[in-house]
N, C-alpha and C positions, 0 to 999 in steps of 0.2 A: 761133158754131159750136164744138161740143165737140171737144177734141183727140182724135186717133186713139189708141187704146190699143195699146201694143206687146205682143208676146208676153210680155215680162217683167212688164208691168203686170198682164196676165190671170193669169199664174202666181202672182204675189204675192197678188192678190185671192183666188184659190182657196185658196192656203195659209192665209190669214187666216181664211177660212170654215171650213176643216178644223180649224184650231187651236180655233176657238170651239166646234165640235162636240165636240172632245176634251174641252174644258173642261166642257161641259155634262154629259157622261157622267161625267167624273172626279168632279164634285160629288156624283153619286149614290153612286159607289163609296166615298167617304169616310164615308158614313153607315151602311155595312154592318158588322154584327158577323161574326165568323168563321163562324158557322152559316149565315148568309144567303148566303155565297159558294157554298154547296153546293145552293142552291135550284135546282130544275129550271126550265128556260125552255121556251117553246113549241117550240123546235127539239128534236126527239126525241133524248134521250140526252145533251143538252148542259145543263150547269149554268152559273150566272153565271160561275163560275171558268173553265169551258171557253170561254165567250164572250170573256173578257179575255185568256186566254193565246193564243187564236186571233188577236186583233187584234195583240197584241205580236209574235208570230212573223211575221205577214205584213207588219207595218210593218218589221220587220227585213229580210225578203226584198225589200220594196219599196225600202228604202234601198240594198240591194245592186244592185237592178236599175237604179237611177238613178246611183249613184256608182261601183259596181264591177261592171259587167255581166259580166265574165268569171267572177267568183265566183258570180254568180247563175246563169249558164249551167251551171256545174259542178253547183250544187245541183239545178237543173231536170233535168239529164240523169240524175241519180241516182234520180229519182222514176219509178217504173214505173206507178203508179196514183194519180192526183191525189186521188180521193175518199178512198182509204185513207189517204194521207198527211195530208190535212186532219183526218180523224177521229182520227188518232194524236197530234195535238198536245196535246189536253186530258189524256189519260191520261199522256203523257210528262211532264207538268208538275204532277202531283197533289201532289208533295212541297212545292210552294211554298204558303205561306200566302196568304190574300187580299191582305194588305198588300204581300207580295213580288210577287204577280202584277200588282197595280196599279202598283207602282213600276217593274216591268219594262216594262209597256206605256207608262208615261209616258216612259221613257228612249227606248225604240224609236220612239215617236211623234214626239218632239222631234228624234231623229236623222234621221228621214225628212224632216221639214220643213226641217231644216238642209241636207240633201243637195239638196233641191229648190232652195232659194235660192241654192245654190252652182253649180248646174248650168246649162248652156247651154239657155235656154228653147226652142231649136229642136230639141233632141235627141230621138231616138226611143227609147223605153223598152221593153226586152223584158219579156214576161210570159208566163203560161201559155197565153194565147191569142195573137192577133197582136200585133206590136209596136204601141205607141201613142205619141201625143205626150205630152210632160211634162204639159201641162194635163189631158189625159184621165187620166193616171195619178193626179194629185192628186184629180180628180173622182171616180175609182174608190175612193180611200181615203175620200172624204167619204161616199160611199154605203155602204161598209163600216162606218164608225163609227156612221152613223145607223142602219143596219139591225140591227147586233148590239146597238147601244144600245136599239133598240126591243124586241128579245127581252128584254133586262134590265128595261126599263120595264114590259113586260107581266107579267113574273114578279113584279114588286114592286107591280103595279097602280098605276103612276104615270102619270098623264096627261101627255103631252109638251106642252111649250110650242111655239109656232111657231118653226121653225128655219130659218136662212139655208141650210140644206142642201137644203131641198125643191126649188127650181128645178134644182139641180145633179143631184139624183137623178132628177127627172123627165126632164130632158134626156138623161141616160144611158139611162134606160129606153126613151125614144122611139128613140134611135139604135140600141138593141139589138133592134129589131124583128126584123131578119134572123136575129140570133144565137139568138133565142127558138125559131126553127123549125130552124136548122141543127144545134143541139146535140141535137135529137131525130131527126135524119136526115129531117126533113120538107122538102118543097119550099117555098121562100119565095114567098109570094103576090106577084104583080106588081100589087098593088092599093094605092093611096095611102090613108093613114089620117089624119084630122085629129084633133088632140087639143086640147081647150079645157078648162082647169082653173081653178077658183076658188081664189085665194090667201087666206091668212088675213087680209090687209089689205083684202080686197074687190076686188082687182084680177083680172086675167085673165092666165094663162100659156098660151101656145099654140104648137103647132108643126104642120106638115103643110099641104098644100094647102087653101085655104079652100073650094074647090068639091068636095072629097072626099065621096063618098057614104057611106063608112065613117067614123064619128065616135065619139069617146070624150069624155064630159063628166063632170064632177063635181068633188069637192074634191081639190086637189093632193096632200094628204097620203094620201088613199086610193089614188091612182094610184101614188104612191111605195111604199106598202105592198104593192101588187100586184106591181110590177115587181121589187121586192126579195124577193118571195115570203114576206112576213110576214103577208099576209092572202089568203084566197080572195076572188075578186071578189064572191061571193054575200054576203059579210059586210061589204060596203062600199056606198057611195052612188054608185059609179061606174056610168054608163050606157053601154052599147055599142050603137051603131046599125050594122047591117050584119053579114054573116056573118064577114068577115075580122076586124073589130073585136072581135066577141064571141069568136072563136076565139083571137085573140092574148091577150086578158085571161085566158084559161084557162092559157096556157103561158108568159106573159111572164117573162123572165129577163134581168136587167141585169148579171149577173156571169158571169165566165168559168168554164169547167169543165163537168162533166157536168150533165144536167138535174137541178135540184133537186126535192125532193118537195114543197116549199111547205107550205101549210096547207090543211086540209080544211074544207068548208063547215060553218058551225055551230060552229067552234071558238071564235069570238068572237061577242059580241052583234051582230046585224045593224044597220047604220047606215042612216039615211035612211027 
């Protein structure tokens, strides 16, 4: 009989997967020359430099949320428009060289993981949406590093290797079903959706009632690209069966904040 995993075990395992995702992205950054840091990414108006300063700044805020929630609350209360705030981070850090931006992110990423490992694994963490568990906060950072890393990989035409992040991103995307509607002011359908995804090792990742009429199937990386808004569903091999499943794949959003603009169909070669 397998021993029961404690919350501390779960958080530690998530932190290890987050660290691995950071290492994977950092390996790409070390190969860049200064000119490449200014290369545009598929996120309109964002360069590679903007992607990394965004990660650095929000790892800093995530550390505050875990270790110094009063300071985080003060920062949050000073923000009148989250989208404007997010978009201001890149321009505010243009004076940093690429190497400096990379070093800043490395420091903040390590600081966040250190704060997580020192925190009570049962703590509730404040954020820009509802408070979340510590495990969910770490999962959200995994999604952020993977998603912004995908923008950078797309910019450099680098094919990603299978990542331990994928099941975490997929789970976050599935659990954000209601959020995808709520951030758009739409009623949340009272309809169950089944998700069955093929993993890189030939296995199956699944969530949702097995008898649900609305179903989503296809590769797990494609589902993750959709819920993180890095691909339009039409450019993936994801198949949606049922009206609610098809609608969700057009508006899926695994992150907090205002509705994202996502990607438009045909922006990338169609898979499948």
